[in-house]
N, C-alpha and C positions, 0 to 999 in steps of 0.2 A: 390269378389272384385280383377280385373284383375291387370296386372303389366307389365311394360318393363323395362328391366335392361339396363343401360347407363353409358357410363364413357368417359371423354377426351382421347385423344390419349395420354396426357403426364402424365396420372394416372394410376394407378394399381388395384385400387378396383372399383367395379361397384355401381353406385347408383340406387335407384328404383323409377319408377314414376308409381303410381296407377291412374285406371281408372275403369269404367262399361263397358262392355260388352265385346265383342271377338276382337275388332278393336280399334285402336285409328289412329286418321289423324295424317299426318305428320305436318300441322298446329299447332293442338292442342298439340303435341309432343313437339315441338318448345317451344310453350307459357309457358309449363310447367317446362322445364328444364331452361328455363330464370329466370322463378319466383323463381326456387330453386337457381340457382346459382347467383341470384341478378344481372342479366344482363339486360342492357337496347337495345330494338329493335334498337333505333337510331342509337348507335355505333358500332354493328357488327352484323352478321346473323349466322347462324349454318348450319353445313353439316354433314347430317346423312347419316352412311354407315352401312349396315349390317354386324355384327361381323364377322358371319359364312361365308354367300356367298360372301362379298365384294361389293354389290350392293348399290348404292348410290341412295337415294332417292331424287329426284328433281321435282316431282309434290305435291304442297302443300295438294293437296285431295287425295294422296295414303292412302293405309290404312296400319297398319303395326300391325301384329297379335299380341296377347299376349302373355306373356312370351319369347318374342324375346331380341335379345342382339343388341345393336348398339355401334357404335364409335361416337362421337362428335367432331368435329373441329368446331372451330372460323374462319370466313372468315369476310372480310369487308362488310359493309352492301352494299347488290347490286350485291353480288356475286364476283368472283374472274374474275379481267380483266386480257383480254389476252394482253400477252406483246409478241413484237416482237423478234426474234432470234436474232436479230442483233440491234445495236444501232444506230440510225440516227444521221449522225455528218454531219458536212459543208462539202459541196463537195470542197470547196477552201482551206479548213486548214489541211492539210495533216497530218497525224499519224505518230508517230516515230514507227518503227519498223512492220510497215503492209507494204509490198511490194506489197501486192496484191489489188485489187479494193474495196473499199467499199461496193459498191453496191452487190457485190458477197456474197449470202447469204451462200454460203457453207465454205466461209474463216473463219478460226477461229478467235476469237475476242482478240484484245490484252486488257492487263491489265489495260490499260487508259480505254477502252471502257467499260471493264469489272466493274469497279468502277461505271460508272453510270448507269449501267444495273440493273432494279429493280428486274426483276425474274432472279436470277443466275441459278437456277436448271433448266431451259429451255435453257441456253444460251450454244452456240457453242465452248466450252473452256474444257482444261484439268481440271481434278480434283484439282491440285493442284494450276494451275490459279485462281480457282472458289474459293478455300481457301483463299487464298492470296487478293482476292476482298474482299470476306466476311470480312476478317480482317480488311481490310482498312475502309471499311464502317460503320462498327461498332466504329470504334475510329477516325472517321472523326468529329465530336462533340465535342471530347476533343482537337482539335488542338492547341499547345500552343499559335497558334498567336490568339486566341480568349480570351485568358487570360494573355494577356501582362500588366505589369503595368504600369498604367498611371504616367507620370511625376509629382513629387510633386510640390504644388503649393506655391509661397512665404508665408511663417507664417504671421499670423494675426498680427496687430499692438499690441495686449496686449499679446503677445507671447515674453517670454524672456529666452535666452540661459540659459541651468542651469549651463553650465561650466564657463561662463565670466558673466554671469548676464546681457547683453547688448540685445536689440530687433534686429530684421531684418534677424535672421539667424537661423537655427536650430542646434542641440546639436553636431550632425555628420559633419556638415559644418562648425563647430567654427573657425575661422583663428587661436586659440591658441591651436589647436590640435596638438600634437608633441612636442611642447615647454616644456621642463623639468623643465625650472625655475618658470613657471607660475603655481600659486597655486589657485585650482578653488574656486567660492565662495559657501560656505556650502548650501546645499539645505535646506531650512525650512517646515517641514512637516505641514499639516493640522491636527486639531484637530477634524476629522470626526469619529464620533461614539463613542467618550468618552463623558459622562454627565458631565457637568460644577460644578457639586458638588465635582468630584474627579481630577478637575484639581486647581491649584494654579497660579495665574498669577503673572508675573516677568517683571521687565523694560529693562532688557538685553537679546538680542535676542541671544547672544552668549554664554549662559548657554547650560550646556550640556544637551540633550534632551528637548530644547525649542520647541514649537509647535505655530503655528499662529491659531488662534481662529477665528469665523465667524464674532466675533466683531472688528477684526482688533487688537487685543493685543495678546501679549505672554505670554503664560502659559506652566505649566509642569505638568505631571501626581503628584498627592500628594505621591504616593508609592513610586515612581522615586526618588522624592525629599528628601524623608527619607533614601533611599537607597543610595544617592549620599550624604548624610550628615554623614551619618554613614560608611563610607567607605567599602572597601573589607577587610574582616579578612581571614588571612591565616591560614590555619589550619597545625597541625605539619603532620611529614611525618609518614606513616604508621608502620614503623619500624624504631624507633628511635636508633640512635647509642648509644653504650654501654658504661658507662662512665668508665674512667679508675681506679678511685679509688671508689668504692661503699660505703665508708663511707662518703666521703666528699660530694657524691652527694645525698645521700639519705636524709640527714637535710635540704637541699635546697628544693629538691623536694617535701618532705612532708609539709612543709612550704608553697612554691608557689601552691601547688595545693590541700588544705584539702578535705577530702573525707566528705561529709554530714553523719550524724548518720542515717539518715533514708533511706539512699541507700547502708548503711554497713551491712553485714551479721554477725550476732551475733556468727557462729559458725567458720567460716575462718577469719573473721577481716578485711575482704575486701570487694569491690562493689560486689553486687549480680548479679550473671549470671543466666538469667531464672528464675525470682523469683517467687516462690511459697507461698501460704498461707497455712498453716497448721489449718485444721478445730476447735481444741480443744480449742486452746486459741486467734486466729487470727493473728499471727505472722507470719512475712515474712522471708525465706531464701532462699539462692541458692537452685536450686531444685536437684542438684547433693549432696550438702550436707547435705540436710534434709533427703534425701533417704539413703545417708549411714549411718545417725546416727541411724533411725529407724531400719534399716536391721543387725546393728551391734548389737543392745539389742536385749537381751533374749524377753523383753515383749513388744517391739515396744515403748517404753518410749518417750514422747516429753521432749526436752532439757529444755524447758523454764517452762511449767506449771506440768512435770513429770505424764503427763496422760498415763496409760499404753492401749495396744491393739489399736495401732494409725497406719492404714494400710498406706502403701506410697499411695495405688491407691485413698486415699482420698484426696490427695493433690491438689490445686485449683492454677490454672495459676492465678499471680498477674499481668494483662495487663496494668493496670495504673502505676504499679512500673517499669515494664518493660521499658515502654515508657519513664519514667524519668531517668532512667538509660541510654538510648539511647540518649537522648538530654544531658545528663551531659558527656558523653564519645565524642559526636559530638562537644560540644562547649569547652572543656578542653582539649581534646587529651588524656585522661587518659587511660591507659591499663594496664589490671589488671596484665599482664606476668611481666611486669616490677615492679610493685609494690611487687609482690611476691618474686622476686629476690632482691628488696631493705630490705625487713622484714627479709628476712632469707639468709643472705650472705653466700656464699661457703665458709667451713671450711677447713683449711689445713688438707692434708691426715696424717693420725696418722701414727709415726713411725714404721718400724717393729719390732715385739717381738725380745727381745735379744735370742741366742741359749741357749738351754738348759746346765747348767754346767755338766760337765763328772769328776768324782772321779777317780784320777789315784792310783792304788794299787802297792806298791811297791813289787819286788820278795822275799824280805826277809820275808814281811806277808804271803807269800803265803806257803813258807817253814815251818813256825811256823806252821800254819794251818796242813799242812800235817803231 
């Protein structure tokens, strides 16, 4: 099986075309390359050039030996059209910046002539002029003139202004624009996409959250109606101010914010923090409290059922109780730090101990002893 290696001028790697025999005709090679690259013969033609000798194959009956490497270029169907070096313009219309005669083939082309030239590579002009003409040719299709916005037509009769609620003009052309004393009409939204079972009909369209249904009635979502009826509940600040007298505040705080028994820890007598279940009796404690009790006891004894050899690693996190504690804190604003300060008020510091008594011995007693 013989082969010929080919690649397009814009590619880096070679592809392979296989055939039987020692040679392949130029016509068969073009047909196989078009089939592999999914090209149509009606749209373009191929120019085949030998990669080593730079020889161009023009005759369709020319034979290309096996193991050859060729360069392929796509050209318009029917071959490359020859373009004249000069652009033919009207003799009566003078070209600005071209003092020489237009018919003079040796005269360099101006920028206006280069823009209308099809083959810039063969044009008689400097490289800078060719680059400018190429850039202008590439962007002439994107001229802003082709994308001018059409003037807005008058609004349809069914259109009403969202600001004043009157027909005949758009919102941006409303005559009340700039009038600070004018109060705009509230815009009523459509209940598109919300099931009817989730809506509750109302009679007054001025109700907060009212929307217009497809049947022409006003309704609000049931969830929003419940939220509006319940109102907004203000949460207490994260760090409440410390009271001036802890004794007077403790009684009112304990009475207004009672702690449920199922959320209190038996060890610290306060709300549970990171609730954990002990496997022996199934009771829940604060994770830190139960671990401290088990580690402090010599035989790791449970504080409720008094079972020994209970490992702290066997504790199980009580996710349900932890969630209940979080809901209680969020709903009441309970803080464990404040509760501990109330239960254990700071005691006044003890007075310093009196100085030790010193015995004074008279000189007469000393003389007697001597």
